[in-house]
C-alpha positions, 0 to 999 in steps of 0.5 A, spaced: 481 406 442 478 411 438 481 418 436 478 423 441 474 428 437 476 436 437 470 437 441 473 432 447 480 435 446 477 442 447 473 440 453 480 437 456 483 443 455 478 447 458 478 443 464 485 444 465 485 451 464 480 452 469 484 448 474 490 452 473 485 459 474 482 456 480 489 455 483 492 462 481 486 465 483 487 463 490 494 465 490 492 472 488 487 473 493 491 471 498 497 476 496 492 481 495 490 480 503 497 480 505 498 487 501 492 490 504 495 489 511 501 492 509 498 498 506 494 499 512 500 499 516 504 504 512 498 508 511 497 508 519 505 510 520 505 515 514 499 518 519 503 518 525 509 521 521 505 527 518 502 528 525 510 528 528 512 533 522 506 538 524 508 538 531 516 539 530 514 544 524 510 548 529 515 548 534 521 550 530 516 556 527 515 558 534 522 558 536 524 562 530 518 567 531 521 568 538 528 569 536 526 574 531 521 578 536 527 578 541 532 581 536 527 586 534 526 588 541 533 589 542 534 593 535 528 598 537 
């Protein structure tokens, strides 16, 4: 058995790290897909909440305006 050269050792290290990188790349890609799905749902939910808040705040502003007008008519 001959002793491997430094070049052969470097090639083995490169092959091993490439296999590890490929495995990690697959995991990261799958996780980013999951994260994108969650972000899409969160964005959708935030949009619905924003529309709900808009409607409720318009309703409350209308009620407050109506109350102020009612008291102004009573004072005059």
